C-alpha positions as CSV (number, residue, x, y, z in Angstrom):
1,M,136.8,117.3,4.9
2,T,133.7,118.5,3.3
3,F,130.5,119.6,5.1
4,L,129.0,116.3,5.1
5,G,131.8,115.3,7.4
6,Y,131.7,118.0,9.6
7,A,128.0,117.3,10.2
8,S,128.1,113.8,10.8
9,A,131.1,114.2,13.3
10,L,128.7,117.0,15.1
11,S,125.8,115.1,15.4
12,A,127.9,111.9,16.8
13,I,129.7,114.3,19.2
14,F,126.2,115.8,20.0
15,L,125.0,112.3,20.4
16,L,128.1,111.2,22.2
17,F,126.6,114.4,25.1
18,A,123.1,112.9,25.2
19,Y,124.5,109.6,26.4
20,L,126.3,110.7,29.2
21,R,123.5,112.7,30.5
22,S,121.4,110.3,30.2
23,Q,124.1,107.8,32.2
24,R,124.0,110.7,34.6
25,K,120.3,110.9,35.0
26,L,120.0,107.0,35.6
27,R,122.9,107.4,38.0
28,T,121.3,109.8,40.0
29,L,117.8,108.1,39.8
30,E,119.6,104.4,40.9
31,A,121.4,106.6,43.8
32,Q,117.7,108.0,44.7
33,A,115.8,105.0,44.9
34,Y,119.0,102.9,47.0
35,R,118.7,105.7,49.1
36,A,114.5,105.4,49.1
37,Q,115.2,102.2,49.9
38,N,117.1,102.2,52.6
39,Q,114.9,104.7,53.9
40,L,112.1,102.3,53.9
41,R,113.7,99.3,55.5
42,G,114.8,101.4,57.6
43,R,111.1,102.5,58.5
44,E,110.2,99.2,58.7
45,D,112.7,98.0,60.7
46,A,111.9,100.4,63.1
47,S,108.7,99.8,62.9
48,T,109.3,96.4,63.6
49,E,111.5,97.3,66.0
50,S,108.4,99.1,67.7
51,H,105.8,96.4,67.4
52,D,108.5,94.2,69.5
53,R,109.1,96.7,71.9
54,E,105.2,97.2,72.4
55,T,104.3,93.1,72.7
56,Q,107.1,92.9,75.0
57,R,105.2,96.0,77.1
58,L,102.0,93.9,77.0
59,L,103.3,90.9,78.2
60,D,105.2,92.2,80.5
61,A,101.7,94.3,81.9
62,L,100.9,89.9,81.7
63,P,100.3,89.0,85.8
64,H,100.8,86.0,85.5
65,P,104.1,83.8,83.6
66,F,104.2,83.9,79.7
67,I,105.9,81.6,77.3
68,S,106.3,81.4,73.8
69,I,107.3,78.3,71.8
70,S,108.3,77.3,68.8
71,E,107.8,74.0,66.2
72,Q,111.2,73.0,66.9
73,G,110.6,72.9,70.8
74,R,113.0,76.7,71.6
75,I,111.1,79.8,73.6
76,I,111.1,82.4,71.3
77,R,109.4,85.3,73.6
78,I,109.2,85.3,77.6
79,N,107.6,87.9,79.6
80,R,108.6,89.5,83.0
81,H,106.7,87.4,85.2
82,A,108.1,84.2,84.0
83,A,111.5,86.0,83.6
84,E,112.0,86.5,87.1
85,I,110.6,82.6,88.2
86,L,113.6,81.2,85.9
87,S,116.1,83.8,87.2
88,G,119.5,83.3,86.0
89,R,118.4,81.5,83.6
90,S,119.4,81.9,79.8
91,T,116.1,81.5,78.1
92,I,115.2,82.6,74.8
93,G,116.1,80.5,71.4
94,R,116.8,77.4,73.5
95,S,114.8,74.4,74.2
96,F,111.9,74.2,76.8
97,R,113.2,71.5,77.8
98,Q,116.1,72.8,78.8
99,I,114.4,75.5,80.6
100,I,111.6,74.2,82.1
101,L,112.5,70.9,84.3
102,D,109.5,70.3,85.5
103,A,108.0,67.0,84.4
104,P,104.3,67.3,84.7
105,L,104.5,71.2,82.3
106,V,107.2,69.5,79.9
107,D,105.1,66.9,79.0
108,A,101.8,69.1,78.7
109,I,104.5,71.6,76.0
110,A,105.1,68.2,74.4
111,E,101.6,67.1,74.1
112,S,100.8,70.3,72.5
113,L,103.7,71.1,69.9
114,E,103.0,67.4,68.5
115,N,99.1,67.6,68.2
116,K,99.0,71.3,67.4
117,S,96.5,71.4,70.0
118,T,94.6,73.3,72.5
119,L,95.3,72.5,76.1
120,S,93.7,73.5,79.5
121,E,94.1,71.5,83.1
122,I,95.6,71.9,86.2
123,L,98.7,70.3,87.0
124,R,100.5,69.6,90.3
125,L,104.5,70.7,90.8
126,S,107.0,69.3,92.9
127,P,108.2,71.6,95.9
128,N,111.8,71.5,94.3
129,S,110.2,73.2,91.0
130,P,111.4,77.5,90.8
131,F,107.5,77.4,90.4
132,S,107.4,76.6,94.0
133,S,109.6,79.4,94.8
134,E,107.0,81.3,97.2
135,G,105.3,78.1,98.6
136,G,107.6,77.6,101.2
137,G,108.9,73.6,100.4
138,K,105.7,73.4,99.7
139,E,103.8,71.4,96.3
140,S,102.3,74.7,94.1
141,H,99.4,74.3,91.8
142,W,99.3,76.2,88.4
143,E,96.3,76.3,85.7
144,V,98.4,75.4,82.3
145,D,97.1,77.1,79.4
146,L,98.3,76.2,76.2
147,R,96.7,77.3,72.8
148,P,98.7,76.7,69.1
149,I,98.9,80.2,67.5
150,S,99.0,80.3,63.5
151,L,101.3,82.8,62.3
152,R,101.1,85.1,58.9
153,D,104.6,83.1,57.0
154,N,102.7,79.9,58.1
155,T,105.1,79.3,60.9
156,L,103.6,77.6,64.0
157,E,104.2,78.4,67.9
158,I,102.8,77.6,70.7
159,Q,101.6,79.9,73.3
160,L,101.7,79.2,77.4
161,M,100.1,81.2,80.0
162,M,100.1,79.6,83.7
163,R,98.3,81.3,87.0
164,D,98.7,80.1,90.2
165,L,96.3,78.5,92.2
166,T,98.2,77.3,95.3
167,T,97.5,80.0,97.3
168,G,93.3,79.0,96.8
169,V,93.9,74.8,96.5
170,H,96.2,75.3,99.7
171,A,93.5,77.5,101.3
172,D,90.5,74.9,100.2
173,Q,92.4,71.9,102.0
174,V,93.2,74.4,105.0
175,R,89.4,74.4,105.3
176,Q,88.1,70.6,104.6
177,D,90.9,69.7,107.4
178,F,89.3,72.0,109.6
179,V,85.9,70.6,108.9
180,A,87.3,67.5,109.6
181,N,88.8,67.7,112.3
182,A,86.4,69.4,114.7
183,S,83.9,66.8,113.3
184,H,86.5,64.4,115.0
185,E,87.0,66.2,117.6
186,L,83.0,67.1,118.1
187,R,82.3,63.0,117.8
188,T,83.9,62.1,121.2
189,P,82.7,64.3,123.6
190,L,78.9,63.7,121.8
191,S,79.8,60.3,121.7
192,I,80.6,59.7,125.0
193,I,77.8,62.5,126.5
194,S,74.9,60.3,124.2
195,G,76.3,57.0,125.9
196,Y,76.2,57.8,128.6
197,L,72.4,59.5,128.6
198,E,71.6,56.4,127.1
199,N,72.9,54.9,130.0
200,L,71.1,57.0,132.5
201,T,67.6,56.4,130.8
202,E,67.1,52.9,131.1
203,E,65.5,51.7,133.1
204,G,67.2,51.6,136.8
205,G,69.9,53.7,134.7
206,L,69.5,56.2,138.2
207,D,69.3,53.5,140.6
208,N,72.8,53.9,141.8
209,K,73.4,56.7,142.3
210,K,77.4,56.8,143.0
211,I,77.4,55.4,139.0
212,A,75.2,58.2,137.7
213,K,76.5,61.2,139.9
214,K,79.9,59.6,137.8
215,M,78.1,59.5,134.4
216,L,77.0,62.9,135.1
217,A,80.2,64.3,135.8
218,T,82.1,63.1,133.1
219,M,79.3,64.2,130.9
220,D,79.9,67.9,132.5
221,R,83.3,67.7,131.4
222,H,82.5,66.7,127.9
223,V,80.3,69.7,127.7
224,D,82.6,72.3,128.9
225,R,85.0,70.7,126.1
226,I,82.5,71.1,123.3
227,N,81.7,75.0,124.4
228,R,85.4,75.6,124.4
229,I,85.8,73.8,121.1
230,V,83.2,76.4,119.2
231,E,84.6,79.2,121.1
232,D,88.5,78.7,119.7
233,M,86.2,77.6,116.4
234,L,84.4,81.0,116.2
235,V,87.9,82.8,117.6
236,I,90.0,81.4,114.9
237,S,87.7,81.3,112.1
238,K,87.6,85.4,112.9
239,L,91.1,85.6,112.7
240,E,91.6,83.6,110.2
241,S,88.6,85.4,108.0
242,E,90.2,87.4,104.6
243,D,88.4,90.9,105.8
244,G,90.5,90.6,109.0
245,V,89.6,90.4,112.5
246,P,88.7,94.4,113.8
247,L,90.8,94.9,116.3
248,K,90.2,97.1,118.8
249,I,93.2,98.7,119.9
250,A,94.1,100.3,122.5
251,P,97.2,101.1,125.3
252,F,96.6,98.9,128.2
253,N,99.0,97.4,131.2
254,L,101.0,94.4,131.0
255,A,101.6,93.2,134.0
256,V,97.3,93.6,135.3
257,C,97.2,91.6,132.2
258,V,99.8,88.5,133.1
259,R,98.2,89.2,136.8
260,D,94.5,88.9,135.6
261,V,95.3,85.5,133.9
262,I,97.3,83.8,136.6
263,E,94.2,84.6,139.0
264,R,91.9,83.0,136.5
265,L,94.7,79.8,136.3
266,E,95.0,79.9,140.5
267,L,92.4,77.1,140.9
268,V,94.7,74.9,138.4
269,I,98.0,75.9,139.2
270,G,97.6,75.3,143.2
271,K,96.1,71.9,141.9
272,Q,99.4,71.2,140.3
273,D,101.7,72.7,142.9
274,A,103.0,74.8,140.3
275,R,105.0,78.2,140.9
276,V,105.0,80.8,138.3
277,K,107.1,83.2,138.6
278,V,106.8,86.9,137.1
279,K,108.6,89.3,136.1
280,V,106.9,91.6,134.0
281,P,107.3,95.7,134.5
282,E,104.3,98.2,134.9
283,I,105.1,98.8,131.1
284,T,102.4,100.2,127.9
285,V,101.2,97.9,125.4
286,E,99.5,99.0,122.4
287,G,96.5,96.4,121.5
288,D,92.9,94.7,122.1
289,L,93.6,93.4,125.4
290,F,91.1,90.7,124.9
291,Y,92.9,88.8,122.6
292,W,96.4,89.7,124.4
293,T,94.7,87.9,127.4
294,Q,93.7,85.0,125.2
295,V,97.7,84.8,124.1
296,L,98.7,84.8,127.5
297,F,96.0,82.4,129.0
298,N,96.6,80.1,126.5
299,L,100.3,80.1,126.8
300,V,100.6,79.7,130.5
301,E,97.5,77.0,130.3
302,N,99.4,75.0,127.2
303,A,102.3,74.5,130.3
304,L,100.0,73.6,133.1
305,K,98.0,71.3,130.3
306,Q,100.9,69.3,129.2
307,N,102.9,68.8,132.4
308,A,100.3,68.0,134.9
309,N,102.4,65.2,136.8
310,S,105.0,67.0,137.3
311,S,105.9,70.1,140.2
312,L,106.8,72.7,137.7
313,T,107.8,76.2,137.4
314,I,106.7,78.9,135.0
315,R,108.5,82.2,133.9
316,I,106.7,85.0,133.0
317,E,109.2,88.1,131.6
318,A,108.8,91.2,129.6
319,R,111.2,93.4,128.5
320,Q,110.6,97.3,126.6
321,S,112.7,98.9,124.3
322,D,111.8,101.9,121.8
323,N,110.4,99.4,118.5
324,E,109.4,96.8,120.7
325,T,107.8,95.1,123.2
326,V,109.6,91.5,124.2
327,I,107.3,88.8,126.3
328,T,108.1,85.1,126.7
329,I,106.8,82.5,128.7
330,T,109.3,79.6,129.9
331,D,108.5,76.5,131.4
332,D,110.9,73.8,133.1
333,G,108.5,70.5,132.6
334,L,109.0,68.0,130.0
335,G,109.1,70.2,126.6
336,I,108.6,69.9,123.0
337,P,110.7,66.8,120.9
338,S,112.2,68.7,118.1
339,A,110.4,67.1,115.7
340,D,107.5,68.1,117.1
341,L,108.5,71.8,116.7
342,P,107.7,72.9,113.7
343,F,103.9,72.0,113.6
344,I,103.2,73.2,117.4
345,F,100.9,76.7,116.1
346,K,99.1,74.2,113.2
347,R,95.4,74.0,114.3
348,F,94.7,69.9,116.5
349,Y,97.6,69.6,116.2
350,R,99.0,67.8,119.8
351,V,102.4,66.8,120.9
352,E,100.9,64.6,124.0
353,K,98.9,62.6,121.8
354,H,97.5,60.0,124.8
355,H,95.3,60.5,127.3
356,S,93.6,59.2,130.1
357,Q,90.2,58.5,130.4
358,T,89.5,61.2,133.3
359,Q,91.8,63.4,132.2
360,I,90.3,65.6,128.8
361,K,92.6,67.0,126.2
362,G,92.5,70.7,125.0
363,T,91.2,71.7,122.0
364,G,94.0,72.0,120.0
365,L,93.5,75.2,118.8
366,G,95.2,76.8,121.6
367,L,98.9,77.7,120.2
368,S,97.0,78.5,116.5
369,I,94.7,81.1,117.8
370,V,97.4,82.9,120.1
371,K,99.5,82.5,116.6
372,R,96.8,84.5,114.4
373,A,95.9,87.3,117.5
374,I,99.9,87.6,117.5
375,E,100.0,87.9,113.6
376,A,96.7,90.4,113.6
377,H,99.0,93.0,115.5
378,N,102.1,92.6,113.4
379,G,103.8,90.8,115.8
380,T,105.8,87.0,115.9
381,I,106.0,84.2,118.0
382,T,108.9,81.7,117.7
383,A,109.2,78.6,120.3
384,T,112.6,77.2,121.3
385,S,112.5,73.4,123.5
386,T,115.1,71.1,125.1
387,P,113.1,68.1,126.0
388,G,113.3,67.8,130.2
389,V,115.3,71.7,130.9
390,E,113.7,74.4,129.5
391,T,110.2,75.2,126.6
392,T,110.6,79.6,125.9
393,F,108.1,80.9,123.4
394,T,108.9,84.5,122.5
395,I,106.9,86.9,121.5
396,R,108.4,89.9,119.8
397,L,105.5,92.9,119.3
398,P,106.5,96.0,117.0
399,H,106.1,99.4,118.3
400,A,103.6,101.3,116.3
401,P,105.8,104.5,114.5
402,R,104.5,107.9,115.4
403,A,103.7,110.8,114.4
404,E,105.9,113.6,114.6
405,G,105.2,116.0,117.4
406,S,103.3,112.9,119.3
């Protein structure tokens, strides 16, 4: 082989080695690029997961239910509060129509999705709605806010925010009912007093002293009724105020309190030929004596009023354990029909709705005051009745925990 031949061969070998080195470097660079790409993708995924976790944390901090719905009507995300309300249901990725079964709410979401529009209104949901789970079988009221949000990838989602207005709506209704009932209760005695005064002030109105005396006696009874209504309204307003009633808690002798109540009702008891049997030991109770006197007075007086035409026996008993004091007031009168029993503690509710012209009916606030006063002491009251046999009111007053060493 000539010199030129050797030179060409060596040149080819060098070129081959150079090519192989370049390929090796290229593969190294490709591997480095691949690793860098994977690292970048991992960082992006980690960043996305971190962002999703932070978003969910913020949504869970909201005090109201939140649900995000895609253009296709599927639930994208849901916060903790909404998840608790819809407990037991798999929600993510499912149609909102499968999850939210309340027709008014479904219609509102569908309208916002169809028109891609903001919608804000107050909805009334049925007692069977999961959103009414805390309403005790009552309708719930919700402020619903629906807002379409455009995302960066040109997609749209509807964000649903709900705020529970049930407590406020029910409170407003209670206030309206209270005013309406109070006006009605006051109107009747005022109308009677006004009519009798008109008759008495007419010329010759006082000539017939027998009729005039009868009118004045009736007016006097109705004035007493007005005074009682006003006093009871003031008491229950204090008990139901948002600030709570300032109780003057102090130990008192329950047996002495019971004897005081019976003494105050002695004339009525004697007039109705009723009997009151007391089995209350000399035990000490912690509470506001004023309100406990009212509680016992109203319960005994209520039994007497509801059984004015029958020979009645009332039993007042009490027992005390380490944890609670239990007081029962039982009578063997006409009783309370089962249909009325769930409502007897409502304001202005009366079981006996028919009264004679000479009989002045109660204010309808007595049992309501009883319940509120007992609840203010963290106690409970329940009622059971077998009409014509026995009616029993049971009060349970838990004892406040004592400090160690006391």
